[in-house]
C-alpha positions as CSV (number, residue, x, y, z in Angstrom):
1,M,-14.4,-19.1,-2.0
2,P,-12.5,-22.3,-1.1
3,R,-10.9,-23.6,-4.3
4,G,-10.9,-27.1,-2.9
5,N,-14.7,-27.3,-3.4
6,L,-14.3,-27.3,-7.2
7,P,-12.6,-30.0,-9.3
8,P,-8.9,-29.4,-10.2
9,E,-8.2,-26.6,-12.7
10,V,-11.8,-25.3,-12.7
11,H,-12.1,-21.5,-13.0
12,R,-15.4,-19.9,-11.9
13,V,-16.6,-16.4,-12.8
14,R,-19.6,-14.8,-11.1
15,A,-21.9,-12.6,-13.2
16,K,-24.9,-10.5,-12.4
17,L,-27.6,-10.7,-15.1
18,A,-29.9,-8.0,-16.3
19,D,-32.8,-9.3,-14.2
20,G,-30.7,-9.0,-11.1
21,S,-30.0,-12.8,-10.7
22,V,-26.6,-14.3,-10.3
23,C,-25.0,-16.8,-12.7
24,Y,-21.7,-18.7,-12.5
25,Y,-19.7,-19.6,-15.5
26,F,-17.2,-22.5,-15.4
27,S,-14.2,-23.1,-17.6
28,L,-10.7,-24.6,-17.4
29,R,-8.2,-22.3,-15.7
30,G,-5.9,-20.5,-18.1
31,R,-7.3,-22.0,-21.2
32,K,-9.4,-19.8,-23.5
33,G,-12.5,-21.3,-25.1
34,T,-13.0,-24.1,-22.6
35,G,-16.2,-22.9,-21.0
36,F,-18.2,-26.0,-20.2
37,W,-21.0,-25.1,-17.7
38,K,-23.1,-22.3,-16.3
39,D,-25.2,-22.5,-13.2
40,A,-27.0,-20.5,-10.5
41,R,-25.1,-22.4,-7.9
42,P,-21.4,-21.7,-7.1
43,F,-20.7,-25.4,-6.4
44,P,-22.8,-27.6,-8.7
45,K,-23.2,-31.2,-7.5
46,V,-25.2,-32.7,-10.3
47,A,-23.7,-35.5,-12.4
48,E,-24.1,-33.5,-15.6
49,F,-21.6,-30.9,-14.3
50,F,-18.9,-33.5,-13.7
51,L,-19.6,-35.2,-17.0
52,A,-19.2,-31.8,-18.8
53,Y,-16.0,-31.1,-16.8
54,T,-14.5,-34.5,-17.7
55,A,-15.3,-33.9,-21.4
56,A,-13.7,-30.5,-21.3
57,M,-10.5,-31.9,-19.7
58,E,-10.3,-34.6,-22.4
59,A,-10.7,-32.1,-25.2
60,A,-8.3,-29.5,-23.8
61,Q,-4.7,-29.3,-25.0
62,P,-2.3,-31.3,-22.8
63,K,-0.2,-29.2,-20.5
64,T,3.5,-29.4,-20.1
65,R,5.4,-28.6,-16.9
66,G,7.0,-25.5,-18.6
67,Q,3.6,-23.9,-18.7
68,M,2.8,-24.4,-15.1
69,T,3.0,-21.9,-12.3
70,E,5.4,-24.2,-10.3
71,A,7.9,-24.1,-13.2
72,L,7.5,-20.3,-13.5
73,V,8.4,-19.8,-9.9
74,D,11.4,-22.2,-10.3
75,A,12.6,-20.2,-13.2
76,Y,12.3,-17.0,-11.3
77,L,14.3,-18.4,-8.4
78,Q,17.1,-19.2,-10.8
79,S,16.9,-15.8,-12.6
80,A,19.6,-13.1,-12.6
81,E,17.0,-10.7,-11.0
82,F,16.5,-13.0,-8.0
83,L,20.2,-13.9,-7.6
84,A,21.1,-10.1,-7.6
85,L,19.1,-9.7,-4.4
86,K,20.7,-9.5,-1.0
87,P,21.0,-12.9,0.8
88,R,18.4,-11.9,3.5
89,T,16.0,-10.7,0.8
90,Q,16.5,-13.9,-1.2
91,A,15.6,-16.0,1.8
92,D,12.4,-14.0,2.5
93,Y,11.4,-14.0,-1.2
94,R,12.1,-17.7,-1.6
95,K,9.8,-18.5,1.4
96,W,6.9,-16.7,-0.1
97,A,7.6,-17.7,-3.7
98,L,7.4,-21.4,-2.6
99,R,4.2,-20.8,-0.8
100,F,2.8,-19.2,-4.0
101,S,4.1,-22.1,-6.0
102,D,2.6,-24.7,-3.7
103,E,-0.9,-23.0,-3.9
104,F,-1.0,-22.6,-7.7
105,R,1.3,-25.5,-8.7
106,D,-1.4,-27.2,-10.8
107,D,-2.4,-24.1,-12.6
108,P,-1.0,-22.8,-15.9
109,S,1.0,-19.6,-15.6
110,V,-1.2,-18.0,-18.3
111,M,-4.1,-17.9,-15.9
112,F,-2.5,-14.7,-14.5
113,E,-3.2,-13.0,-17.8
114,E,-6.9,-13.1,-16.8
115,A,-8.3,-10.3,-14.6
116,A,-10.1,-12.9,-12.5
117,S,-6.8,-14.3,-11.3
118,R,-6.4,-11.2,-9.1
119,A,-9.3,-12.4,-6.9
120,E,-7.8,-15.8,-6.6
121,V,-4.4,-14.5,-5.4
122,N,-6.2,-12.2,-3.0
123,D,-8.1,-15.2,-1.6
124,W,-4.8,-17.0,-1.1
125,R,-3.1,-14.3,0.7
126,A,-6.2,-13.6,2.8
127,Q,-5.0,-16.3,5.2
128,W,-2.4,-13.8,6.5
129,A,-5.0,-11.0,6.8
130,H,-4.4,-11.0,10.6
131,S,-0.9,-9.8,9.9
132,P,-0.9,-6.8,7.5
133,K,2.9,-7.1,7.1
134,Q,2.8,-10.7,5.9
135,Y,-0.3,-10.0,3.8
136,D,1.6,-7.3,2.0
137,Y,4.7,-9.4,1.6
138,A,2.8,-12.2,-0.1
139,G,1.4,-9.7,-2.6
140,T,4.8,-8.1,-3.1
141,V,6.5,-11.3,-4.0
142,V,3.8,-12.4,-6.3
143,T,4.0,-9.1,-8.1
144,R,7.8,-9.4,-8.4
145,I,7.5,-12.9,-9.9
146,L,4.8,-11.9,-12.4
147,N,6.6,-8.7,-13.4
148,W,9.7,-10.8,-14.1
149,A,7.6,-13.3,-16.1
150,R,6.1,-10.5,-18.2
151,E,9.5,-9.0,-18.9
152,A,10.9,-12.4,-19.7
153,G,8.1,-13.1,-22.2
154,R,6.6,-16.0,-20.3
155,I,3.3,-14.2,-19.9
156,A,1.8,-11.3,-21.9
157,E,0.4,-9.4,-18.9
158,H,-0.9,-9.8,-15.4
159,H,-3.3,-8.2,-13.0
160,C,-1.6,-8.8,-9.6
161,S,-0.4,-5.4,-8.4
162,F,-1.6,-4.7,-4.9
163,K,-1.8,-1.6,-2.7
164,K,0.1,-1.7,0.7
165,V,-2.0,-2.3,3.8
166,Y,0.8,-2.2,6.4
167,R,2.2,1.2,7.4
168,S,5.0,1.5,10.0
169,D,6.0,4.7,11.6
170,R,8.4,4.2,14.5
171,S,9.9,7.7,14.4
172,D,8.6,8.4,17.9
173,V,10.3,5.3,19.4
174,V,13.9,5.8,20.6
175,W,16.2,4.6,23.4
176,A,16.4,7.4,25.9
177,P,19.4,7.5,28.4
178,E,17.3,6.0,31.2
179,H,16.3,3.1,29.0
180,V,20.0,2.3,28.2
181,M,21.0,2.7,31.8
182,A,18.3,0.3,33.0
183,V,19.6,-2.4,30.8
184,R,23.3,-1.7,31.6
185,K,22.5,-2.2,35.3
186,I,21.4,-5.8,35.0
187,A,22.5,-7.2,31.6
188,P,25.7,-9.2,30.9
189,E,28.6,-7.2,29.4
190,W,28.2,-8.8,25.9
191,V,24.6,-7.7,25.8
192,V,25.4,-4.2,26.9
193,R,28.0,-3.9,24.2
194,I,25.4,-4.7,21.5
195,L,23.0,-2.0,22.8
196,V,25.7,0.6,23.3
197,T,27.1,0.0,19.8
198,A,23.7,0.3,18.3
199,C,23.0,3.6,20.1
200,E,26.4,5.1,19.2
201,T,26.5,4.1,15.6
202,G,22.9,3.8,14.5
203,M,23.6,0.6,12.6
204,R,20.9,-1.9,11.8
205,P,21.2,-5.3,13.5
206,G,22.4,-7.0,10.2
207,D,25.4,-4.6,10.1
208,L,26.1,-4.7,13.9
209,I,26.7,-8.4,13.9
210,R,29.5,-8.2,11.2
211,L,31.2,-5.1,12.5
212,S,34.9,-5.9,12.8
213,R,38.3,-4.2,13.4
214,A,38.7,-4.1,9.6
215,H,35.9,-1.5,9.5
216,I,37.7,0.9,11.8
217,E,39.8,3.6,10.1
218,P,42.0,6.4,11.5
219,T,41.1,10.0,10.9
220,P,43.1,13.2,11.5
221,G,41.0,13.7,14.7
222,G,40.3,10.2,15.8
223,R,38.7,7.2,14.2
224,R,35.6,6.3,12.1
225,I,33.7,3.2,11.1
226,R,33.4,2.6,7.4
227,I,31.0,-0.2,6.5
228,K,29.0,-1.1,3.4
229,T,25.4,-1.6,4.6
230,N,23.6,-4.9,4.0
231,K,20.3,-3.2,3.1
232,R,21.4,-0.7,0.5
233,G,24.9,-1.8,-0.3
234,K,26.3,1.8,0.2
235,S,29.2,2.7,2.4
236,A,28.3,4.4,5.7
237,F,30.9,6.6,7.6
238,V,30.3,6.9,11.3
239,P,32.6,8.8,13.6
240,V,33.8,6.8,16.6
241,S,32.5,8.4,19.8
242,Q,34.1,8.1,23.2
243,A,31.6,5.4,24.3
244,M,32.2,3.5,21.0
245,A,36.0,3.8,21.4
246,E,35.7,2.1,24.8
247,I,33.8,-0.8,23.2
248,I,36.5,-1.2,20.5
249,D,39.4,-0.8,22.8
250,C,37.9,-3.4,25.3
251,T,37.5,-6.0,22.5
252,P,40.0,-8.8,23.1
253,S,43.0,-8.4,20.7
254,D,42.6,-11.9,19.3
255,R,39.0,-11.3,18.3
256,L,38.1,-9.8,14.9
257,L,34.4,-9.2,15.5
258,I,33.5,-6.3,17.8
259,L,30.3,-7.9,19.0
260,T,29.9,-11.6,19.9
261,N,27.8,-13.8,22.1
262,A,28.8,-14.8,25.6
263,S,31.1,-17.5,24.3
264,G,32.9,-15.2,21.9
265,N,31.2,-16.7,18.8
266,P,29.4,-14.7,16.0
267,L,25.9,-13.5,16.5
268,T,23.0,-13.8,14.2
269,E,20.8,-10.8,13.5
270,H,17.8,-12.5,15.3
271,R,19.9,-13.4,18.3
272,A,21.2,-9.8,18.7
273,S,17.7,-8.4,18.5
274,E,16.2,-11.0,20.7
275,V,18.7,-10.8,23.6
276,V,18.3,-7.1,23.8
277,R,14.5,-7.6,23.9
278,Q,14.9,-10.2,26.7
279,W,17.0,-8.0,28.9
280,R,14.9,-4.9,28.1
281,D,11.9,-6.9,29.6
282,K,13.9,-8.0,32.6
283,A,14.7,-4.3,33.2
284,G,11.0,-3.6,33.4
285,M,10.6,-1.9,30.0
286,T,8.0,-4.2,28.6
287,P,5.6,-3.0,25.9
288,E,2.8,-3.1,28.4
289,R,4.6,-0.7,30.7
290,L,6.0,1.6,28.1
291,G,3.0,1.6,25.8
292,Y,5.2,0.7,22.8
293,D,7.6,-2.1,21.7
294,L,11.2,-0.8,22.1
295,R,13.5,-2.7,19.8
296,L,17.2,-2.8,19.1
297,Y,16.5,-1.2,15.7
298,D,15.1,1.9,17.5
299,A,18.6,2.9,18.7
300,R,19.0,4.7,15.4
301,G,17.2,7.8,16.7
302,T,19.6,7.8,19.7
303,A,22.6,7.6,17.4
304,A,21.4,10.5,15.2
305,T,21.4,12.7,18.3
306,R,24.8,11.5,19.3
307,L,26.1,12.4,15.8
308,L,24.7,15.9,16.2
309,W,26.5,16.2,19.5
310,A,29.7,15.2,17.7
311,G,29.3,18.2,15.3
312,L,27.9,16.5,12.2
313,S,25.6,18.5,9.9
314,L,22.1,17.3,9.2
315,S,23.2,16.2,5.7
316,Q,26.0,14.1,7.2
317,I,23.7,12.6,9.8
318,A,21.2,11.7,7.0
319,G,24.0,10.1,5.1
320,C,25.1,8.0,8.0
321,M,21.6,6.9,8.8
322,G,20.3,6.5,5.2
323,W,17.6,9.1,5.9
324,S,16.3,12.2,4.2
325,L,17.2,15.5,5.9
326,R,13.6,15.9,7.1
327,T,13.6,12.4,8.7
328,A,17.0,13.1,10.4
329,A,15.6,16.4,11.9
330,A,12.3,14.7,13.0
331,M,14.1,11.8,14.7
332,I,16.4,14.2,16.7
333,E,13.4,16.3,17.7
334,R,11.6,13.2,18.9
335,Y,14.6,12.1,20.9
336,V,14.8,15.3,22.9
337,Q,11.1,15.0,23.7
338,V,11.8,11.7,25.5
339,S,15.1,13.0,27.0
340,P,14.2,16.3,28.8
341,S,17.7,16.6,30.3
342,E,19.2,17.2,26.9
343,T,16.3,19.1,25.3
344,D,17.7,22.7,25.3
345,D,21.2,21.9,24.2
346,V,20.1,19.5,21.4
347,L,17.5,21.8,20.1
348,T,20.1,24.6,19.9
349,L,22.4,22.4,18.0
350,L,19.5,21.3,15.7
351,S,18.5,24.9,15.0
352,E,22.1,25.8,14.2
353,A,22.3,22.8,11.8
354,R,19.2,23.8,10.1
355,E,20.4,27.4,9.7
356,G,23.7,26.1,8.3
357,K,21.8,24.1,5.7
358,A,19.7,27.1,4.8
């Protein structure tokens, strides 16, 4: 129900009576013992209702800002738990935390100790029901904030833990050789370098844009990339393939970053992903034509196969990609389904890798 149709701070509970009728009970949100009205209508308009509401507000204990949801969110955004998050995660959480704060700013934080508050939070995040991912993210951030508040002793409990609606499985989406070649034929060199590096290393866009000469290390048999990933904060070790070696060796000697924009300036994660999408579409590989949305991130499946070609074991590939052994094997099998020219050889290598693990 729209909260704006009730006076500020009014909490309404719907109850079904023994005779089958419905009754609504009204109280002040987050304040026990402040029930002031009951009615068969969800939005009473009679003068007596507003007189009872005014009397309840006057009799209630005054609220301080420290008890309000807005102050609770502010405290979370300054907490050690929040500050320990990665910068990208902080930015995403802050956006949703402030949306939550703006919606419930005039409500006391103890309202979330009441079971009925779950329905109110669900009503708020329902405005993103058209986007399951955003709908879930809103619930995730609220849960994180209230979990922190409970552990910090600011509330006794809460009822806002939500099941996930969004499920993403892109294991069957990979860049096949013909996809990469189509982009290479028409795209500028700086765009090709982004795509080829992604396919050869399997790095996420956030790691691709900060790859530099400092991450390249010599090995007894060649070179490798050693980089601490943004997402998990763990070091990944990726052997430098011949194609990747060409990218590195062709980088101007006065440039630290391996990948840049057309002007030689640093890329953003969004820009790297977006420019590959733009040239993918110009190459005729639109989602409408392919039947799926091929993204820069999907180069990870291609990279897993390249690592298998290079002689890495499944456990080593899983370590480079941040996957389980099962996921690594599944991604490689899917890759050879969309790349028939390599099917037999890759499946033989995959079989040998599995036998070696056994």
